[in-house]
FITORTOR-195295 format. One record per residue (C-alpha): residue number from 1; chain; x, y, z. Coordinates in nm, 4 decimals. Example, Ala and Ser with C-alpha at 12.3 -4.5 7.8 and 13.67 -1.06 7.14 Angstrom:
+------+------+----------+----------+----------+
: zake : pati :        u :        v :        w :
+------+------+----------+----------+----------+
:    1 :    A :   1.2300 :  -0.4500 :   0.7800 :
:    2 :    A :   1.3670 :  -0.1060 :   0.7140 :
+------+------+----------+----------+----------+
//
This chain:
+------+------+----------+----------+----------+
: zake : pati :        u :        v :        w :
+------+------+----------+----------+----------+
:    1 :    A : -10.9384 :  -3.7738 :  -6.7111 :
:    2 :    A : -11.1952 :  -3.9293 :  -6.9448 :
:    3 :    A : -10.9431 :  -3.9569 :  -7.2300 :
:    4 :    A : -10.7186 :  -4.1641 :  -7.0023 :
:    5 :    A : -10.9658 :  -4.3823 :  -6.8188 :
:    6 :    A : -10.9737 :  -4.6911 :  -7.0415 :
:    7 :    A : -10.9626 :  -5.0122 :  -6.8400 :
:    8 :    A : -11.1256 :  -5.2214 :  -7.1099 :
:    9 :    A : -11.2194 :  -5.1584 :  -7.4725 :
:   10 :    A : -11.0143 :  -4.9001 :  -7.6610 :
:   11 :    A : -11.0782 :  -4.6902 :  -7.9708 :
:   12 :    A : -10.7187 :  -4.6376 :  -8.0760 :
:   13 :    A : -10.8155 :  -4.6769 :  -8.4388 :
:   14 :    A : -10.9860 :  -4.3371 :  -8.4042 :
:   15 :    A : -10.7887 :  -4.0120 :  -8.3931 :
:   16 :    A : -10.9101 :  -3.7580 :  -8.1417 :
:   17 :    A : -10.7764 :  -3.4168 :  -8.2548 :
:   18 :    A : -10.6210 :  -3.3167 :  -7.9227 :
:   19 :    A : -10.2730 :  -3.3668 :  -7.7784 :
:   20 :    A : -10.3113 :  -3.6873 :  -7.5802 :
:   21 :    A : -10.0514 :  -3.9630 :  -7.6189 :
:   22 :    A : -10.1910 :  -4.2992 :  -7.7286 :
:   23 :    A :  -9.8873 :  -4.4766 :  -7.5802 :
:   24 :    A : -10.0503 :  -4.4281 :  -7.2414 :
:   25 :    A : -10.1952 :  -4.7664 :  -7.1382 :
:   26 :    A : -10.5175 :  -4.5965 :  -7.0263 :
:   27 :    A : -10.5694 :  -4.3879 :  -7.3392 :
:   28 :    A : -10.8960 :  -4.4342 :  -7.5270 :
:   29 :    A : -10.8030 :  -4.2783 :  -7.8611 :
:   30 :    A : -10.5086 :  -4.2410 :  -8.0967 :
:   31 :    A : -10.3116 :  -3.9181 :  -8.1102 :
:   32 :    A : -10.3218 :  -3.7803 :  -8.4659 :
:   33 :    A :  -9.9601 :  -3.6671 :  -8.4446 :
:   34 :    A :  -9.8399 :  -4.0162 :  -8.3531 :
:   35 :    A : -10.0424 :  -4.1615 :  -8.6392 :
:   36 :    A :  -9.9135 :  -3.9067 :  -8.8916 :
:   37 :    A :  -9.5530 :  -3.9577 :  -8.7814 :
:   38 :    A :  -9.5793 :  -4.3349 :  -8.8287 :
:   39 :    A :  -9.7568 :  -4.3116 :  -9.1625 :
:   40 :    A :  -9.5002 :  -4.0581 :  -9.2846 :
:   41 :    A :  -9.2233 :  -4.2963 :  -9.1816 :
:   42 :    A :  -9.3832 :  -4.5837 :  -9.3710 :
:   43 :    A :  -9.4643 :  -4.3645 :  -9.6743 :
:   44 :    A :  -9.8364 :  -4.4305 :  -9.6477 :
:   45 :    A : -10.1308 :  -4.1922 :  -9.6576 :
:   46 :    A : -10.3499 :  -4.2093 :  -9.3431 :
:   47 :    A : -10.6916 :  -4.1786 :  -9.5047 :
:   48 :    A : -10.8932 :  -4.2506 :  -9.1901 :
:   49 :    A : -10.6889 :  -4.0152 :  -8.9713 :
:   50 :    A : -10.6975 :  -3.7292 :  -9.2208 :
:   51 :    A : -11.0677 :  -3.7834 :  -9.2867 :
:   52 :    A : -11.1419 :  -3.7781 :  -8.9138 :
:   53 :    A : -10.9431 :  -3.4570 :  -8.8625 :
:   54 :    A : -11.1184 :  -3.2904 :  -9.1554 :
:   55 :    A : -11.4586 :  -3.3967 :  -9.0247 :
:   56 :    A : -11.3946 :  -3.2618 :  -8.6754 :
:   57 :    A : -11.2362 :  -2.9483 :  -8.8175 :
:   58 :    A : -11.5188 :  -2.8654 :  -9.0568 :
:   59 :    A : -11.7791 :  -2.9279 :  -8.7879 :
:   60 :    A : -11.6088 :  -2.7616 :  -8.4927 :
:   61 :    A : -11.2837 :  -2.5919 :  -8.5948 :
:   62 :    A : -11.0523 :  -2.5936 :  -8.2925 :
:   63 :    A : -11.3339 :  -2.6378 :  -8.0411 :
:   64 :    A : -11.1766 :  -2.9532 :  -7.9001 :
:   65 :    A : -10.8533 :  -2.7610 :  -7.8353 :
:   66 :    A : -11.0464 :  -2.5317 :  -7.6052 :
:   67 :    A : -11.2758 :  -2.7865 :  -7.4408 :
:   68 :    A : -11.1269 :  -3.1376 :  -7.4516 :
:   69 :    A : -10.7479 :  -3.1222 :  -7.4825 :
:   70 :    A : -10.5966 :  -3.2364 :  -7.1497 :
:   71 :    A : -10.2707 :  -3.0553 :  -7.2156 :
:   72 :    A : -10.4610 :  -2.7363 :  -7.2925 :
:   73 :    A : -10.6539 :  -2.7742 :  -6.9670 :
:   74 :    A : -10.3271 :  -2.8147 :  -6.7766 :
:   75 :    A : -10.1955 :  -2.4959 :  -6.9348 :
:   76 :    A : -10.5067 :  -2.3065 :  -6.8264 :
:   77 :    A : -10.4639 :  -2.4298 :  -6.4679 :
:   78 :    A : -10.0960 :  -2.3392 :  -6.4525 :
:   79 :    A : -10.1598 :  -1.9924 :  -6.5932 :
:   80 :    A : -10.3836 :  -1.9192 :  -6.2949 :
:   81 :    A : -10.0752 :  -1.9237 :  -6.0692 :
:   82 :    A : -10.0249 :  -1.5611 :  -5.9594 :
:   83 :    A :  -9.7323 :  -1.3726 :  -6.1059 :
:   84 :    A :  -9.6250 :  -1.1403 :  -6.3827 :
:   85 :    A :  -9.7689 :  -1.2395 :  -6.7212 :
:   86 :    A :  -9.6453 :  -1.1602 :  -7.0699 :
:   87 :    A :  -9.7449 :  -1.2139 :  -7.4313 :
:   88 :    A :  -9.5069 :  -1.3805 :  -7.6731 :
:   89 :    A :  -9.4236 :  -1.2024 :  -8.0022 :
:   90 :    A :  -9.6767 :  -1.2700 :  -8.2758 :
:   91 :    A :  -9.4174 :  -1.4204 :  -8.5083 :
:   92 :    A :  -9.3659 :  -1.7106 :  -8.2686 :
:   93 :    A :  -9.7130 :  -1.8375 :  -8.3596 :
:   94 :    A :  -9.5681 :  -1.9512 :  -8.6923 :
:   95 :    A :  -9.3190 :  -2.1894 :  -8.5317 :
:   96 :    A :  -9.5828 :  -2.4620 :  -8.4928 :
:   97 :    A :  -9.6235 :  -2.4818 :  -8.8717 :
:   98 :    A :  -9.2495 :  -2.5434 :  -8.9087 :
:   99 :    A :  -9.2680 :  -2.8081 :  -8.6338 :
:  100 :    A :  -9.5581 :  -2.9757 :  -8.8152 :
:  101 :    A :  -9.3867 :  -2.9745 :  -9.1530 :
:  102 :    A :  -9.0468 :  -3.0930 :  -9.0292 :
:  103 :    A :  -9.1021 :  -3.3121 :  -8.7226 :
:  104 :    A :  -9.4340 :  -3.4714 :  -8.8197 :
:  105 :    A :  -9.3987 :  -3.5080 :  -9.1963 :
:  106 :    A :  -9.0599 :  -3.4444 :  -9.3563 :
:  107 :    A :  -8.8084 :  -3.5889 :  -9.1081 :
:  108 :    A :  -9.0082 :  -3.9101 :  -9.0397 :
:  109 :    A :  -9.0592 :  -3.9462 :  -9.4153 :
:  110 :    A :  -8.6845 :  -3.9248 :  -9.4769 :
:  111 :    A :  -8.5521 :  -4.1057 :  -9.1691 :
:  112 :    A :  -8.8311 :  -4.3464 :  -9.0814 :
:  113 :    A :  -9.1057 :  -4.3651 :  -8.8209 :
:  114 :    A :  -8.8676 :  -4.4506 :  -8.5367 :
:  115 :    A :  -8.6395 :  -4.1523 :  -8.5889 :
:  116 :    A :  -8.5250 :  -3.9724 :  -8.2757 :
:  117 :    A :  -8.6103 :  -3.6414 :  -8.4415 :
:  118 :    A :  -8.9862 :  -3.6788 :  -8.4728 :
:  119 :    A :  -9.2208 :  -3.4675 :  -8.2627 :
:  120 :    A :  -9.3244 :  -3.7691 :  -8.0572 :
:  121 :    A :  -8.9703 :  -3.7896 :  -7.9164 :
:  122 :    A :  -8.9980 :  -3.4453 :  -7.7594 :
:  123 :    A :  -9.3741 :  -3.4194 :  -7.7041 :
:  124 :    A :  -9.4453 :  -3.2761 :  -7.3560 :
:  125 :    A :  -9.7832 :  -3.4514 :  -7.3385 :
:  126 :    A :  -9.6112 :  -3.7837 :  -7.4041 :
:  127 :    A :  -9.3516 :  -3.7003 :  -7.1393 :
:  128 :    A :  -9.6226 :  -3.6263 :  -6.8837 :
:  129 :    A :  -9.8554 :  -3.9143 :  -6.9668 :
:  130 :    A :  -9.6053 :  -4.1879 :  -7.0515 :
:  131 :    A :  -9.2414 :  -4.1052 :  -6.9696 :
:  132 :    A :  -9.2939 :  -3.9835 :  -6.6132 :
:  133 :    A :  -9.5240 :  -4.2744 :  -6.5113 :
:  134 :    A :  -9.2788 :  -4.5239 :  -6.6646 :
:  135 :    A :  -8.9913 :  -4.3680 :  -6.4732 :
:  136 :    A :  -9.1845 :  -4.3888 :  -6.1477 :
:  137 :    A :  -9.2896 :  -4.7483 :  -6.2146 :
:  138 :    A :  -8.9335 :  -4.8432 :  -6.3030 :
:  139 :    A :  -8.7870 :  -4.7004 :  -5.9858 :
:  140 :    A :  -8.5979 :  -4.4264 :  -6.1710 :
:  141 :    A :  -8.3474 :  -4.6570 :  -6.3349 :
:  142 :    A :  -8.0614 :  -4.4953 :  -6.5321 :
:  143 :    A :  -8.2181 :  -4.2348 :  -6.7616 :
:  144 :    A :  -8.1137 :  -4.1955 :  -7.1248 :
:  145 :    A :  -8.0073 :  -3.8649 :  -7.2753 :
:  146 :    A :  -8.3187 :  -3.8567 :  -7.4950 :
:  147 :    A :  -8.5390 :  -3.8974 :  -7.1880 :
:  148 :    A :  -8.3588 :  -3.6145 :  -7.0110 :
:  149 :    A :  -8.4141 :  -3.3904 :  -7.3144 :
:  150 :    A :  -8.7824 :  -3.4822 :  -7.3282 :
:  151 :    A :  -8.8311 :  -3.4100 :  -6.9576 :
:  152 :    A :  -8.6413 :  -3.0821 :  -6.9877 :
:  153 :    A :  -8.8736 :  -2.9718 :  -7.2678 :
:  154 :    A :  -9.1731 :  -3.0670 :  -7.0535 :
:  155 :    A :  -9.0462 :  -2.8614 :  -6.7596 :
:  156 :    A :  -8.9660 :  -2.5648 :  -6.9865 :
:  157 :    A :  -9.3144 :  -2.5723 :  -7.1384 :
:  158 :    A :  -9.4877 :  -2.6013 :  -6.7997 :
:  159 :    A :  -9.2906 :  -2.3073 :  -6.6638 :
:  160 :    A :  -9.3534 :  -2.0982 :  -6.9749 :
:  161 :    A :  -9.7314 :  -2.1432 :  -6.9671 :
:  162 :    A :  -9.7423 :  -2.0085 :  -6.6113 :
:  163 :    A :  -9.6340 :  -1.6722 :  -6.7470 :
:  164 :    A :  -9.7759 :  -1.6794 :  -7.1002 :
:  165 :    A : -10.1262 :  -1.8130 :  -7.1559 :
:  166 :    A : -10.1531 :  -2.1223 :  -7.3788 :
:  167 :    A :  -9.7974 :  -2.0646 :  -7.4989 :
:  168 :    A :  -9.7572 :  -2.4234 :  -7.6157 :
:  169 :    A : -10.0827 :  -2.4102 :  -7.8140 :
:  170 :    A :  -9.9804 :  -2.0875 :  -7.9836 :
:  171 :    A :  -9.6168 :  -2.1652 :  -8.0571 :
:  172 :    A :  -9.5450 :  -2.5389 :  -8.0749 :
:  173 :    A :  -9.8555 :  -2.7573 :  -8.0975 :
:  174 :    A :  -9.8638 :  -2.9387 :  -8.4334 :
:  175 :    A : -10.2280 :  -3.0358 :  -8.3843 :
:  176 :    A : -10.3090 :  -2.6672 :  -8.3499 :
:  177 :    A : -10.1224 :  -2.6088 :  -8.6757 :
:  178 :    A : -10.3213 :  -2.8857 :  -8.8452 :
:  179 :    A : -10.6598 :  -2.7657 :  -8.7267 :
:  180 :    A : -10.6044 :  -2.3886 :  -8.7435 :
:  181 :    A : -10.7075 :  -2.3318 :  -9.1091 :
:  182 :    A : -11.0315 :  -2.5200 :  -9.0470 :
:  183 :    A : -11.1474 :  -2.2413 :  -8.8135 :
:  184 :    A : -11.2336 :  -2.0510 :  -9.1307 :
:  185 :    A : -11.4529 :  -2.3343 :  -9.2597 :
:  186 :    A : -11.6165 :  -2.4723 :  -8.9475 :
:  187 :    A : -11.9909 :  -2.4743 :  -8.8956 :
:  188 :    A : -11.9338 :  -2.3888 :  -8.5293 :
:  189 :    A : -11.9152 :  -2.0147 :  -8.4798 :
:  190 :    A : -11.8696 :  -1.7791 :  -8.1873 :
:  191 :    A : -12.1388 :  -1.5291 :  -8.2761 :
:  192 :    A : -12.0553 :  -1.1617 :  -8.2283 :
:  193 :    A : -12.2953 :  -0.9281 :  -8.0447 :
:  194 :    A : -12.5284 :  -0.7334 :  -8.2675 :
:  195 :    A : -12.4344 :  -0.4014 :  -8.1104 :
:  196 :    A : -12.0628 :  -0.4192 :  -8.0284 :
:  197 :    A : -11.9516 :  -0.1085 :  -7.8355 :
:  198 :    A : -11.5780 :  -0.1708 :  -7.8915 :
:  199 :    A : -11.5018 :  -0.1986 :  -7.5210 :
:  200 :    A : -11.2349 :  -0.4631 :  -7.5976 :
:  201 :    A : -11.3078 :  -0.6554 :  -7.2789 :
:  202 :    A : -11.3071 :  -0.9728 :  -7.4871 :
:  203 :    A : -10.9446 :  -0.9093 :  -7.5858 :
:  204 :    A : -10.8331 :  -0.9031 :  -7.2230 :
:  205 :    A : -10.9638 :  -1.2523 :  -7.1443 :
:  206 :    A : -10.8667 :  -1.4288 :  -7.4680 :
:  207 :    A : -10.6199 :  -1.7071 :  -7.3755 :
:  208 :    A : -10.4567 :  -1.7075 :  -7.7189 :
:  209 :    A : -10.4403 :  -1.3297 :  -7.7709 :
:  210 :    A : -10.6194 :  -1.3330 :  -8.1047 :
:  211 :    A : -10.7928 :  -0.9960 :  -8.0464 :
:  212 :    A : -11.1535 :  -1.1082 :  -8.1001 :
:  213 :    A : -11.2751 :  -0.7458 :  -8.0978 :
:  214 :    A : -11.1087 :  -0.6887 :  -8.4362 :
:  215 :    A : -11.3571 :  -0.9316 :  -8.5913 :
:  216 :    A : -11.6525 :  -0.8711 :  -8.3631 :
:  217 :    A : -11.6615 :  -0.5031 :  -8.4585 :
:  218 :    A : -11.7042 :  -0.6112 :  -8.8200 :
:  219 :    A : -11.9752 :  -0.8629 :  -8.7353 :
:  220 :    A : -11.7429 :  -1.1563 :  -8.8100 :
:  221 :    A : -11.7420 :  -1.4658 :  -8.5818 :
:  222 :    A : -11.4641 :  -1.4343 :  -8.3276 :
:  223 :    A : -11.3263 :  -1.7797 :  -8.4096 :
:  224 :    A : -11.2549 :  -1.6961 :  -8.7737 :
:  225 :    A : -10.8816 :  -1.6777 :  -8.7094 :
:  226 :    A : -10.6020 :  -1.9327 :  -8.6974 :
:  227 :    A : -10.5154 :  -1.9387 :  -8.3285 :
:  228 :    A : -10.8591 :  -1.9212 :  -8.1681 :
:  229 :    A : -10.9258 :  -2.2356 :  -7.9603 :
:  230 :    A : -11.3008 :  -2.1660 :  -7.9591 :
:  231 :    A : -11.3145 :  -2.1527 :  -7.5783 :
:  232 :    A : -11.5936 :  -1.8896 :  -7.5826 :
:  233 :    A : -11.4171 :  -1.6990 :  -7.3013 :
:  234 :    A : -11.4708 :  -1.3793 :  -7.4990 :
:  235 :    A : -11.8483 :  -1.3959 :  -7.4528 :
:  236 :    A : -11.9111 :  -1.3708 :  -7.0740 :
:  237 :    A : -11.7363 :  -1.0300 :  -7.0267 :
:  238 :    A : -11.9342 :  -0.8714 :  -7.3096 :
:  239 :    A : -12.1587 :  -0.5945 :  -7.1695 :
:  240 :    A : -12.4081 :  -0.6451 :  -7.4532 :
:  241 :    A : -12.4197 :  -1.0232 :  -7.4278 :
:  242 :    A : -12.7939 :  -1.0091 :  -7.3696 :
:  243 :    A : -12.8236 :  -0.8814 :  -7.7270 :
:  244 :    A : -12.6479 :  -1.1727 :  -7.8901 :
:  245 :    A : -12.7200 :  -1.5422 :  -7.9203 :
:  246 :    A : -12.4854 :  -1.8232 :  -7.8324 :
:  247 :    A : -12.2957 :  -2.0145 :  -8.0966 :
+------+------+----------+----------+----------+
//
């Protein structure tokens, strides 16, 4: 709510490394994906955007994915709906890097910032925060094919995350792909317990299925992996949590 509560001054010159469309009239910050798409289309290097992402990433890794991203929060809420749950194959986690390379950088670079094949044209966060409100405000006037496709992707993603936790974050989110390597460099760490008993309770609650016990047993911070969103959900179930300090 805070990221979309601007009734006055805006900070859209600043990229906030979460999926939150800056085309929303109430958005405070710029979406890094929208900025990168436009700069790719104009063949310019976004020094401020890249510098901001690197700063946040080195300081916090993907902490903002776990604690500030509105689309991530929506996924967490939807996954609480009762029903059978499943885990997507591990190889699908690599799709987001292809999406980043093609739909954020390469295609806009070749076809221009306004291309219909950029990520912004199919972004489910943009569909939810901009397309749907505009449709409602416009009285559901005739809808274009591109809008139908964008809404269909939104519905597909929202249904998928009910059954598979943070599926969009793991498989498709280009911001996740951008920030993932910085988990290995960040100053923010999820400290492992000093006396891990290998109960694997942390694995059962991890929303991104990154098996934190595999690192905790070795005394390595749980967030030292690509797909961890640094939510700290692995800490409360730990039976030896009284023997470890918080990050």
